[in-house]
N, C-alpha and C positions, 0 to 999 in steps of 0.2 A: 504493500500500500504506500502511496505517495506520503512522504514525510509530513508535508503540510496538512494533508487530510487527516493523517493519524494524529497530529498535534491538535487539530480542531476537535476531533471526535472524542479523544481520550485525555486531552489536556485542558480545553476550554469548555466544551459542551457540558461536562459534569457540573461546573459551577453555575452555568445557565440553568440547568435543571434544578439544582438545589435552591437557587434564588427564587425561581418561579414557584417551586414547591412550598417554601416557607412563606413568602410574601403573598402569594396567591391564596393559600389556605387562610391566612389571617384576614385578608380583604374579603374573602367570601363569607367568613364567619361574621364579620362586622356588618356587611351590607346585605347578605342574602341568607339569613338564618333559616328562613322557611324552606329553603332548598337543601338544608343540611340533613339529608336523610338518605336511606338506601333505596327508596322507591319500591317497596315490596309489592309483589303480585301474588301473595300466598293464597288467595282465594281460588286460584286456578291451578289445577294439577299439583295439589299440595304434597302428595306422596313423593312425586319425582323431585319437587323442590326440596323437601326435607332431606332425602338421601343425597342429592347433589350438593346442597348448601353445607351439610355437615361434613361430608368428605372433603369438599373444597376448603372449607375454613380450617379444619384440623390440619390438612396437608400444608396449606399455605402458611399457617402460623409456624409450623415446625421448620419449613423451608426458610422463612424470613429470619427466625432466630438463628438457624444454622449459618445463613449468609452473614448476618450481622456479627455474630461472635467469631465465625471463621475468618472473615476478612478484616475486621477492625481490631481484634485482639492482638496486641504487640507480639511479635514472634518470640521475644525474650520471655514472655509469660509462659508460653508452651514449653520452651526449653527449660525454664526453672521448674516446671511441673513434671518434667521427664516425659513429655508427650512428643514422640518423634514425628517428623513430617510425613513419613510413610503411614504410620498408624492414623494420623489425622486425615490423610487422604482416603484411606480405606473406610473410616467412619463416615466421612462425608459422602462417599459413594453409597454405602449401605443405608444409612439413615435418610440421606437425601433421596435415594432411589425409592425407598418404601413410601416416604411422604409424597414424593413426586407422582408416583403411580396412583395413590389415593386421591391426590389433588386433581390429577388428570381425569380420573373416572368421574369425580364430582363435577368438574368443569365441563366435561362432555355432556353430562346430563343437563346442566344448566344452559349450555349453548343450544342443545337440541330442543329443550323446552322453549327457549326464547325465540328461536328461528322457525320452528316447525309447528307451533301452535298459533293459528291465525289470530286468535283473540289477544294473546300475550304479545305477539309481534306488532300488532296494530296499536297497542298501548305502550310500546317501548320507544324511547327516544333514540336518536342517532348515537348519543353518548353511551347509552346502556349497551347497545350492540357493539359499538366500537371498543369499549373497554373490555368486554368479555372476549372478543376476538383477539385483542392485543395480548391479554393474559394467556389465551390459549396458545398463540404462537410462541410467546415467551416461555411458557411451560414446556412446550414441545422441544424448543431449542435446549432448554435445561436438561431434559432427559437425553437429548442427542449428544450432550457433552460427556455422558457417563462412559460410553465406549472409548472416547478419547482419553479420559482420565485413567482408564484401566491400562493404558499404554505408558503412563507416567506414575507408577505407584510409589516412586521415591519422593513425590511431593514437590518436585522442582518447579513444575508449571504453576502449581497452587501458590508457591512462594512469590512468584512474579505478580500474581493478582493481589496477594496480600500487600506486598510492597507498593503496588500501584494504588490500591484503595486507601491505604494509610497515608501515602504521599499526597493524594488529593485532599484528604481531610486535614492534613497539617500544612497545606499550601506549599508543598515542595515543587520547585520548577523542574521541568524535564521528565516528569514521571511517565508521560505518554510513551516514551521510548521503551519502557519496560514491557509493554504489551505489543510492540510493533510487529514482532514475528510470531504472535500467537495464532492459533488456528482460526480461520474465518468464522467458524461456528461459535467459538468462545467470544470473539469480538462482536458478532451480531447479538449474542446473548447479553453482553455488557451494554451495548448500545440501546437495545430495547428495554433493559432494566432501568437505565437512566431516563429513557423516554417516559416510562411509567410515572416517574417523579415529575416530569414536565407537564403531563396532562392531568395529574392528580387533582389539582384544585378545580378543574372544570368538569369533573365527572362525579358519579355517585361514590367514588372511592373515599370521598371526604368523610363518610360516615365512620371510617376507622378512628378518627379523632374522638368520636363520641362513644366508643366501645365501653360498656359499663364494667370496666375492670375493677372499679371500686367496690363492686358487690363481693369480690373475693375476700376483702378484709372487713366487711361489715359484720357487726355483732347481730346474732339472731334475736328475734323477739316473737312473742306469742300474743295474739289477739284473744282477749277473754271477754265473753259476754255474760251478763247476768240473766238467768232464766227466771222469768216471773210469769205468774198466771194473768190472763187477760179476761176481763169481765165482758158482759154483753154489750157494753158501749165502748169497748176498746180501752177501758181504763186498766192501768197496771195495779197489781196488788199493793196496797199501802197508800195510794193516792186518795185524798179526801174527795168526796162527791159533792156536787153542787146541791144546794137546797132544792127540794122538789123532785129529786131523782134524775136530774139532767146529767150531762157529760161531766166527767171528773174535772176538778179544778187543778190547774198546773201547780206543781210544788214550788214554793217560794225559795 
């Protein structure tokens, strides 16, 4: 790949995507809070939605955590913990492969439901369909990198991507050269991954910011109701009656 194109795609484009991701999300939250939702269509084909959504979300969460920890954890931390690059590569292939297959099955169900049910398709926006297809292509590319990773079980290629990602986050110049000779499938996977951050504020993906993770640490509570007998006029036991046998007087 031409050096100038490589520098743009993997040296400058990441910062454009990050800036749009952060600023765009903040602006949408401040100006369009009523669109801050996932746009559910759960009343239609609920069983397929349930299976697809659960498999997709479980898989994508594991994949996201794996990419975040795997790419952004300093290499010195893995070395200090005694985790070799080869072992980390194998774990990424096994765990990422299982999560990727689950996510792929779930996303296939969601794409099929969205495109091949006329009622759902007619009520879907361009952004709904676009982001599903973009995720579908990105996930397919991610699974396609597994055979390539099996050819580099020493973890050497993985180290290049770790150094590149950490160099981007720490504003190091010239990090685009680290991935210049990477396989085109890896590079396209990186490019689409960054593009997801670019389109994030303009799609239904923004509902990720509102995920109710605070429920995990919330203390439980129990609703307790008092069981009381009800009279012929709807009065509860113990409430004084009005003179002449009318409806009960409210308690003071």
